[in-house]
C-alpha positions as a Markdown table, in Angstrom:
| # | Residue | x | y | z |
|---|---|---|---|---|
| 1 | Met | 19.0 | 16.3 | -5.5 |
| 2 | Gln | 18.8 | 16.8 | -9.3 |
| 3 | Ala | 15.2 | 16.8 | -10.6 |
| 4 | Lys | 14.3 | 13.6 | -12.3 |
| 5 | Thr | 11.5 | 12.6 | -14.7 |
| 6 | Ile | 9.6 | 9.7 | -13.1 |
| 7 | Ala | 6.7 | 7.6 | -14.4 |
| 8 | Leu | 4.4 | 6.1 | -11.8 |
| 9 | Val | 1.9 | 3.2 | -12.2 |
| 10 | Gly | -0.7 | 2.7 | -9.5 |
| 11 | Ala | 0.0 | 6.1 | -7.9 |
| 12 | Thr | -3.6 | 7.3 | -7.5 |
| 13 | Gly | -4.2 | 5.3 | -4.3 |
| 14 | Phe | -3.3 | 5.9 | -0.7 |
| 15 | Val | 0.5 | 5.5 | -0.8 |
| 16 | Gly | 0.7 | 6.9 | -4.3 |
| 17 | Arg | -0.9 | 10.3 | -3.4 |
| 18 | His | 1.5 | 10.7 | -0.4 |
| 19 | Leu | 4.4 | 9.8 | -2.6 |
| 20 | Leu | 3.4 | 12.2 | -5.4 |
| 21 | Ala | 3.2 | 15.0 | -2.9 |
| 22 | Arg | 6.7 | 14.3 | -1.6 |
| 23 | Leu | 8.3 | 13.8 | -5.0 |
| 24 | Ala | 6.6 | 17.0 | -6.4 |
| 25 | Ala | 7.9 | 18.9 | -3.4 |
| 26 | Asp | 11.4 | 17.6 | -4.3 |
| 27 | Gly | 10.9 | 19.1 | -7.8 |
| 28 | His | 10.7 | 15.9 | -9.8 |
| 29 | Asn | 8.6 | 15.8 | -13.0 |
| 30 | Leu | 6.0 | 13.1 | -12.5 |
| 31 | Arg | 4.0 | 11.2 | -15.2 |
| 32 | Val | 1.1 | 9.4 | -13.5 |
| 33 | Leu | -0.4 | 6.7 | -15.7 |
| 34 | Ala | -4.0 | 6.1 | -14.7 |
| 35 | Arg | -7.2 | 4.5 | -16.0 |
| 36 | Ser | -9.0 | 7.9 | -15.8 |
| 37 | Arg | -7.6 | 11.4 | -16.0 |
| 38 | Glu | -10.9 | 13.0 | -15.0 |
| 39 | Arg | -11.2 | 11.1 | -11.7 |
| 40 | Asn | -7.7 | 12.2 | -10.7 |
| 41 | Arg | -7.8 | 15.9 | -11.7 |
| 42 | Asp | -7.1 | 16.8 | -8.0 |
| 43 | Leu | -3.5 | 15.6 | -8.6 |
| 44 | Leu | -3.0 | 18.4 | -11.1 |
| 45 | Val | -2.7 | 21.0 | -8.3 |
| 46 | Met | 0.8 | 19.8 | -8.0 |
| 47 | Pro | 2.7 | 21.7 | -10.7 |
| 48 | Thr | 5.1 | 19.0 | -11.7 |
| 49 | Val | 2.4 | 16.3 | -12.0 |
| 50 | Thr | 0.9 | 15.2 | -15.3 |
| 51 | Val | -1.9 | 12.7 | -15.3 |
| 52 | Ile | -2.0 | 10.5 | -18.4 |
| 53 | Lys | -5.0 | 8.2 | -19.3 |
| 54 | Ala | -3.3 | 5.0 | -20.3 |
| 55 | Asp | -3.8 | 1.3 | -20.7 |
| 56 | Val | -0.9 | 0.1 | -18.6 |
| 57 | Tyr | -1.4 | -3.5 | -19.9 |
| 58 | Asp | -0.4 | -2.4 | -23.4 |
| 59 | Pro | 3.4 | -2.8 | -23.9 |
| 60 | Asp | 3.7 | 0.0 | -26.5 |
| 61 | Thr | 1.7 | 2.4 | -24.4 |
| 62 | Leu | 4.0 | 1.8 | -21.4 |
| 63 | Ala | 7.2 | 2.1 | -23.4 |
| 64 | Gly | 6.0 | 5.3 | -25.0 |
| 65 | His | 5.2 | 7.0 | -21.7 |
| 66 | Phe | 8.4 | 5.6 | -20.1 |
| 67 | Arg | 10.6 | 7.1 | -22.8 |
| 68 | Gly | 12.8 | 9.9 | -21.5 |
| 69 | Cys | 12.2 | 8.9 | -17.8 |
| 70 | Asp | 15.0 | 8.5 | -15.3 |
| 71 | Ala | 13.0 | 6.0 | -13.2 |
| 72 | Val | 9.7 | 4.1 | -13.0 |
| 73 | Ile | 7.8 | 3.4 | -9.8 |
| 74 | Asn | 5.2 | 0.6 | -9.6 |
| 75 | Leu | 2.7 | 0.8 | -6.7 |
| 76 | Val | 0.0 | -1.5 | -8.1 |
| 77 | Gly | -1.6 | -3.8 | -5.6 |
| 78 | Ile | -5.0 | -5.3 | -5.0 |
| 79 | Leu | -6.1 | -7.0 | -1.8 |
| 80 | Asn | -8.8 | -9.0 | -3.5 |
| 81 | Glu | -9.6 | -10.3 | -7.0 |
| 82 | Ser | -12.4 | -8.9 | -9.1 |
| 83 | Arg | -13.9 | -9.4 | -12.5 |
| 84 | Arg | -11.5 | -6.8 | -13.8 |
| 85 | Asp | -8.3 | -7.7 | -12.0 |
| 86 | Ser | -6.8 | -10.9 | -10.8 |
| 87 | Phe | -3.7 | -11.3 | -8.6 |
| 88 | Gln | -1.9 | -12.9 | -11.6 |
| 89 | Arg | -2.7 | -10.0 | -13.8 |
| 90 | Ala | -2.1 | -7.1 | -11.4 |
| 91 | His | 0.8 | -8.6 | -9.4 |
| 92 | Val | 2.7 | -10.7 | -11.9 |
| 93 | Asp | 1.8 | -9.9 | -15.5 |
| 94 | Leu | 1.9 | -6.1 | -15.0 |
| 95 | Pro | 5.4 | -6.0 | -13.3 |
| 96 | Arg | 6.7 | -8.1 | -16.2 |
| 97 | Leu | 5.2 | -5.7 | -18.7 |
| 98 | Ile | 6.6 | -2.7 | -16.8 |
| 99 | Leu | 10.1 | -4.3 | -16.7 |
| 100 | Gln | 10.0 | -5.0 | -20.4 |
| 101 | Ala | 8.9 | -1.5 | -21.1 |
| 102 | Cys | 11.7 | -0.1 | -19.0 |
| 103 | Arg | 14.2 | -2.1 | -21.1 |
| 104 | Val | 12.7 | -1.0 | -24.4 |
| 105 | Ser | 12.5 | 2.6 | -23.4 |
| 106 | Gly | 16.0 | 2.8 | -21.8 |
| 107 | Val | 14.9 | 3.4 | -18.2 |
| 108 | Arg | 17.6 | 2.1 | -15.8 |
| 109 | Arg | 15.8 | 2.4 | -12.5 |
| 110 | Leu | 12.6 | 0.6 | -11.4 |
| 111 | Leu | 11.2 | 0.9 | -7.8 |
| 112 | His | 8.7 | -1.8 | -7.0 |
| 113 | Met | 6.2 | -2.0 | -4.1 |
| 114 | Ser | 5.8 | -5.6 | -2.8 |
| 115 | Ser | 4.6 | -6.8 | 0.6 |
| 116 | Leu | 6.2 | -8.2 | 3.7 |
| 117 | Lys | 6.1 | -12.0 | 3.8 |
| 118 | Ala | 5.6 | -12.2 | 0.0 |
| 119 | Ser | 6.8 | -15.6 | -1.2 |
| 120 | Ala | 6.1 | -17.5 | -4.4 |
| 121 | Ser | 6.7 | -20.8 | -2.7 |
| 122 | Asp | 5.7 | -20.3 | 0.9 |
| 123 | Gly | 3.0 | -17.5 | 0.8 |
| 124 | Pro | -0.1 | -18.8 | 2.5 |
| 125 | Ser | -2.4 | -16.7 | 0.3 |
| 126 | Lys | -2.8 | -15.9 | -3.4 |
| 127 | Tyr | -2.0 | -12.3 | -2.6 |
| 128 | Leu | 1.4 | -13.1 | -1.0 |
| 129 | Arg | 2.3 | -15.8 | -3.5 |
| 130 | Ser | 1.6 | -13.4 | -6.5 |
| 131 | Lys | 3.6 | -10.6 | -4.9 |
| 132 | Gly | 6.4 | -13.1 | -4.3 |
| 133 | Gln | 6.3 | -14.2 | -8.0 |
| 134 | Ala | 6.7 | -10.6 | -9.0 |
| 135 | Glu | 9.8 | -10.2 | -6.8 |
| 136 | Asp | 11.3 | -13.4 | -8.3 |
| 137 | Leu | 10.7 | -12.4 | -11.9 |
| 138 | Leu | 12.0 | -8.9 | -11.4 |
| 139 | Arg | 15.2 | -10.1 | -9.8 |
| 140 | Lys | 15.7 | -12.8 | -12.4 |
| 141 | Glu | 14.7 | -11.0 | -15.6 |
| 142 | Ser | 16.1 | -7.4 | -14.9 |
| 143 | Gly | 19.6 | -8.4 | -15.9 |
| 144 | Ala | 22.1 | -5.7 | -16.5 |
| 145 | Asp | 19.6 | -3.4 | -18.2 |
| 146 | Val | 17.4 | -2.3 | -15.3 |
| 147 | Asp | 18.3 | -1.8 | -11.6 |
| 148 | Val | 15.4 | -2.9 | -9.4 |
| 149 | Thr | 14.7 | -1.8 | -5.8 |
| 150 | Val | 12.0 | -3.7 | -3.9 |
| 151 | Phe | 10.1 | -2.4 | -0.9 |
| 152 | Cys | 8.2 | -4.8 | 1.4 |
| 153 | Pro | 6.2 | -2.9 | 4.0 |
| 154 | Ser | 4.1 | -4.2 | 6.9 |
| 155 | Leu | 0.6 | -2.7 | 7.4 |
| 156 | Ile | 0.9 | 0.9 | 6.3 |
| 157 | Phe | -1.0 | 3.6 | 8.3 |
| 158 | Gly | -1.6 | 7.3 | 7.9 |
| 159 | Pro | -4.3 | 9.8 | 6.9 |
| 160 | Gly | -6.6 | 8.2 | 4.3 |
| 161 | Asp | -5.4 | 4.7 | 4.8 |
| 162 | Ser | -7.8 | 1.7 | 4.3 |
| 163 | Ser | -6.7 | -0.2 | 7.4 |
| 164 | Thr | -6.7 | 1.8 | 10.6 |
| 165 | Asn | -9.5 | 4.0 | 9.3 |
| 166 | Arg | -11.6 | 1.0 | 8.4 |
| 167 | Phe | -11.0 | -0.6 | 11.7 |
| 168 | Ala | -12.0 | 2.7 | 13.4 |
| 169 | Asp | -15.3 | 2.7 | 11.4 |
| 170 | Ile | -16.0 | -0.8 | 12.5 |
| 171 | Leu | -15.3 | 0.1 | 16.2 |
| 172 | Arg | -17.8 | 3.0 | 15.9 |
| 173 | Leu | -20.6 | 0.6 | 15.2 |
| 174 | Pro | -22.9 | 0.2 | 18.3 |
| 175 | Met | -21.3 | -3.2 | 19.2 |
| 176 | Pro | -19.7 | -3.3 | 22.7 |
| 177 | Ile | -18.3 | -6.8 | 21.9 |
| 178 | Gln | -16.3 | -6.8 | 18.7 |
| 179 | Pro | -15.5 | -10.3 | 17.2 |
| 180 | Leu | -12.2 | -10.4 | 15.4 |
| 181 | Pro | -10.7 | -13.0 | 13.0 |
| 182 | Arg | -7.1 | -14.0 | 13.5 |
| 183 | Ala | -6.9 | -11.8 | 16.6 |
| 184 | Asn | -3.3 | -12.9 | 17.4 |
| 185 | Ala | -1.9 | -12.0 | 13.9 |
| 186 | Arg | 0.9 | -9.6 | 14.4 |
| 187 | Phe | 2.0 | -6.5 | 12.5 |
| 188 | Ala | 4.6 | -3.7 | 12.8 |
| 189 | Pro | 2.5 | -0.8 | 11.4 |
| 190 | Val | 4.7 | 1.5 | 9.3 |
| 191 | Tyr | 3.8 | 5.2 | 8.7 |
| 192 | Val | 3.1 | 6.1 | 5.1 |
| 193 | Gly | 5.4 | 9.1 | 5.5 |
| 194 | Asp | 8.3 | 6.7 | 6.3 |
| 195 | Val | 7.4 | 4.5 | 3.3 |
| 196 | Val | 7.5 | 7.6 | 1.1 |
| 197 | Glu | 10.8 | 8.6 | 2.6 |
| 198 | Ala | 12.2 | 5.2 | 1.7 |
| 199 | Phe | 11.3 | 5.6 | -1.9 |
| 200 | Ala | 12.7 | 9.2 | -2.0 |
| 201 | Arg | 16.0 | 8.1 | -0.6 |
| 202 | Ala | 16.3 | 5.1 | -2.9 |
| 203 | Leu | 15.8 | 7.4 | -5.9 |
| 204 | Ala | 18.6 | 9.6 | -4.7 |
| 205 | Asp | 21.0 | 6.7 | -3.9 |
| 206 | Arg | 22.2 | 4.4 | -6.7 |
| 207 | Gly | 23.6 | 2.2 | -3.9 |
| 208 | Thr | 20.0 | 1.0 | -3.2 |
| 209 | Ala | 19.8 | -0.6 | -6.7 |
| 210 | Asn | 19.1 | -4.4 | -6.8 |
| 211 | Lys | 18.3 | -4.5 | -3.1 |
| 212 | Thr | 15.2 | -5.3 | -1.1 |
| 213 | Tyr | 14.1 | -3.3 | 1.9 |
| 214 | Gln | 11.7 | -4.6 | 4.6 |
| 215 | Leu | 9.8 | -1.6 | 6.1 |
| 216 | Cys | 8.4 | -1.8 | 9.6 |
| 217 | Gly | 7.4 | 0.6 | 12.4 |
| 218 | Pro | 9.0 | 0.6 | 15.8 |
| 219 | Gln | 6.3 | -1.4 | 17.6 |
| 220 | Val | 4.6 | -4.7 | 17.1 |
| 221 | Phe | 0.9 | -5.1 | 17.6 |
| 222 | Ser | -1.4 | -8.1 | 17.5 |
| 223 | Met | -4.6 | -7.5 | 15.6 |
| 224 | Arg | -6.4 | -7.5 | 19.0 |
| 225 | Glu | -3.9 | -5.0 | 20.5 |
| 226 | Leu | -4.3 | -2.7 | 17.4 |
| 227 | Leu | -8.1 | -2.6 | 17.7 |
| 228 | Ala | -7.8 | -2.0 | 21.4 |
| 229 | Phe | -5.4 | 0.9 | 20.8 |
| 230 | Leu | -7.8 | 2.4 | 18.2 |
| 231 | Ala | -10.8 | 2.0 | 20.5 |
| 232 | Thr | -9.0 | 3.8 | 23.3 |
| 233 | Glu | -8.1 | 6.7 | 21.0 |
| 234 | Leu | -11.7 | 7.0 | 19.9 |
| 235 | Gly | -12.9 | 7.0 | 23.5 |
| 236 | Leu | -14.9 | 3.8 | 23.0 |
| 237 | Lys | -15.3 | 0.9 | 25.3 |
| 238 | Arg | -15.0 | -2.3 | 23.3 |
| 239 | Thr | -14.3 | -5.9 | 24.2 |
| 240 | Ile | -12.3 | -7.5 | 21.5 |
| 241 | Val | -13.1 | -11.2 | 21.2 |
| 242 | Gly | -11.0 | -13.5 | 18.9 |
| 243 | Met | -13.1 | -15.7 | 16.6 |
| 244 | Pro | -12.3 | -19.4 | 16.5 |
| 245 | Asp | -10.6 | -20.1 | 13.1 |
| 246 | Ser | -13.5 | -22.3 | 11.9 |
| 247 | Ile | -15.9 | -19.4 | 12.4 |
| 248 | Ala | -13.5 | -16.8 | 11.0 |
| 249 | Arg | -13.1 | -18.9 | 7.8 |
| 250 | Leu | -16.9 | -19.2 | 7.5 |
| 251 | Ser | -17.2 | -15.4 | 8.1 |
| 252 | Ala | -14.7 | -14.8 | 5.3 |
| 253 | Arg | -16.6 | -17.1 | 2.9 |
| 254 | Ile | -19.7 | -15.0 | 3.5 |
| 255 | Met | -18.2 | -11.6 | 3.6 |
| 256 | Glu | -16.3 | -12.0 | 0.3 |
| 257 | Trp | -19.7 | -11.9 | -1.4 |
| 258 | Leu | -20.7 | -8.6 | 0.1 |
| 259 | Pro | -20.3 | -5.3 | -1.8 |
| 260 | Gly | -16.7 | -4.1 | -1.5 |
| 261 | Lys | -15.6 | -7.6 | -0.3 |
| 262 | Pro | -14.7 | -6.4 | 3.3 |
| 263 | Phe | -13.0 | -9.7 | 4.2 |
| 264 | Ser | -12.2 | -12.7 | 2.1 |
| 265 | Arg | -10.8 | -16.2 | 2.4 |
| 266 | Asp | -7.6 | -15.0 | 0.8 |
| 267 | Asn | -7.4 | -12.1 | 3.4 |
| 268 | Tyr | -7.8 | -14.7 | 6.1 |
| 269 | Gln | -5.0 | -16.8 | 4.7 |
| 270 | Ser | -2.7 | -13.7 | 4.6 |
| 271 | Leu | -3.3 | -13.2 | 8.3 |
| 272 | Thr | -1.9 | -16.7 | 9.1 |
| 273 | Val | 1.6 | -15.3 | 8.8 |
| 274 | His | 2.9 | -12.5 | 11.0 |
| 275 | Ser | 3.8 | -9.3 | 9.1 |
| 276 | Ile | 7.0 | -8.6 | 11.0 |
| 277 | Cys | 10.3 | -7.5 | 9.6 |
| 278 | Glu | 13.3 | -9.9 | 9.7 |
| 279 | Ala | 15.7 | -7.2 | 8.5 |
| 280 | Asp | 16.0 | -3.5 | 9.4 |
| 281 | Gly | 15.2 | -1.9 | 6.1 |
| 282 | Met | 14.5 | 1.4 | 7.8 |
| 283 | Gly | 17.8 | 1.5 | 9.5 |
| 284 | Glu | 19.6 | 0.6 | 6.3 |
| 285 | Leu | 18.1 | 3.6 | 4.7 |
| 286 | Gly | 18.8 | 5.9 | 7.6 |
| 287 | Ile | 15.1 | 6.4 | 8.6 |
| 288 | Arg | 14.0 | 6.5 | 12.2 |
| 289 | Pro | 10.5 | 4.9 | 12.1 |
| 290 | Thr | 7.5 | 6.8 | 13.3 |
| 291 | Ser | 5.2 | 5.3 | 15.9 |
| 292 | Leu | 1.5 | 4.7 | 15.4 |
| 293 | Ala | 0.8 | 6.5 | 18.7 |
| 294 | Ser | 2.4 | 9.7 | 17.4 |
| 295 | Ile | 0.3 | 10.0 | 14.2 |
| 296 | Ala | -3.0 | 8.1 | 14.4 |
| 297 | Pro | -4.7 | 10.1 | 17.1 |
| 298 | Gly | -4.5 | 13.2 | 15.0 |
| 299 | Tyr | -6.2 | 11.9 | 11.9 |
| 300 | Leu | -8.7 | 9.7 | 13.9 |
| 301 | Ala | -9.7 | 12.8 | 15.8 |
| 302 | Ala | -10.1 | 14.9 | 12.6 |
| 303 | Lys | -12.3 | 12.1 | 11.1 |
| 304 | Thr | -14.4 | 11.9 | 14.2 |
| 305 | Glu | -14.9 | 15.7 | 14.2 |
| 306 | Arg | -15.9 | 15.7 | 10.5 |
| 307 | Ala | -18.5 | 12.9 | 11.2 |
| 308 | Arg | -19.9 | 14.9 | 14.2 |
| 309 | Leu | -20.3 | 18.0 | 12.0 |
| 310 | Ser | -21.9 | 16.0 | 9.3 |
| 311 | Ile | -24.5 | 14.8 | 11.8 |
| 312 | Phe | -25.2 | 18.4 | 12.9 |
| 313 | Arg | -25.6 | 19.5 | 9.3 |
| 314 | Lys | -28.1 | 16.8 | 8.5 |
| 315 | Ala | -30.1 | 17.7 | 11.7 |
| 316 | Ala | -30.2 | 21.3 | 10.5 |
| 317 | Gly | -31.4 | 20.2 | 7.1 |
| 318 | Arg | -28.2 | 21.4 | 5.3 |
């Protein structure tokens, strides 16, 4: 495939770093717009990556950095609101600014990361409603100027993820009985490498323009089954007990005030709808989805070994 110049917004997180590695290996020239260049200097080891400090909420800044690009990729997403970012600002206002900047700078391709079950009208949480609003505005306002491709993944897993790794950390706590909110919520965990492959194939195929792809892995897990699988892989004996919804909501109300907001009322509401594909986006893109069981044991074992060595170093006074 011919090398392209691509601008990426929100590419310094989990999915973004995997995507950058793949696109850099494909020889594309990548402009990463970030709040801080210094905090992301590690990305510069990839020879085709340029990290640019930019205010992505400034229309002129966006248009200036998009100029000369063949495509723009938006990966921005937040799971909870903060003083700095609201769902409206990050999920709705920013995509609109990015679309406008594409139009002004002459960029014809926009690849946008959304979420499975996003819906402006039916989403049970602010997160899912705001993601749905972004999808609606991109489809409505892109017109003939910009071709938009939307990706809607289920729970994404892989080395460095914030889901299976966080669950593993919780399971390592000395609690043989693990209470779990929305224990019957269902997911089809999708490997980050497959999500990255979906983006790469869409870039190479103009036929993916103005289409939406639901991305799911080959197996459906309930939240209870997912934690039981992780506990087994970690060699831990844990009894997973589903919380009554009333207690789960109270827990969310309390935990959203803790540092890092580990669980919020909006997270709870997102779990009231199953994150399962209704269309085979992977098959449409010619991707055979990777199972959780073939990938997770490797990075979970590596993390466990690093933790064990860290304990030894502390005991040795290093």
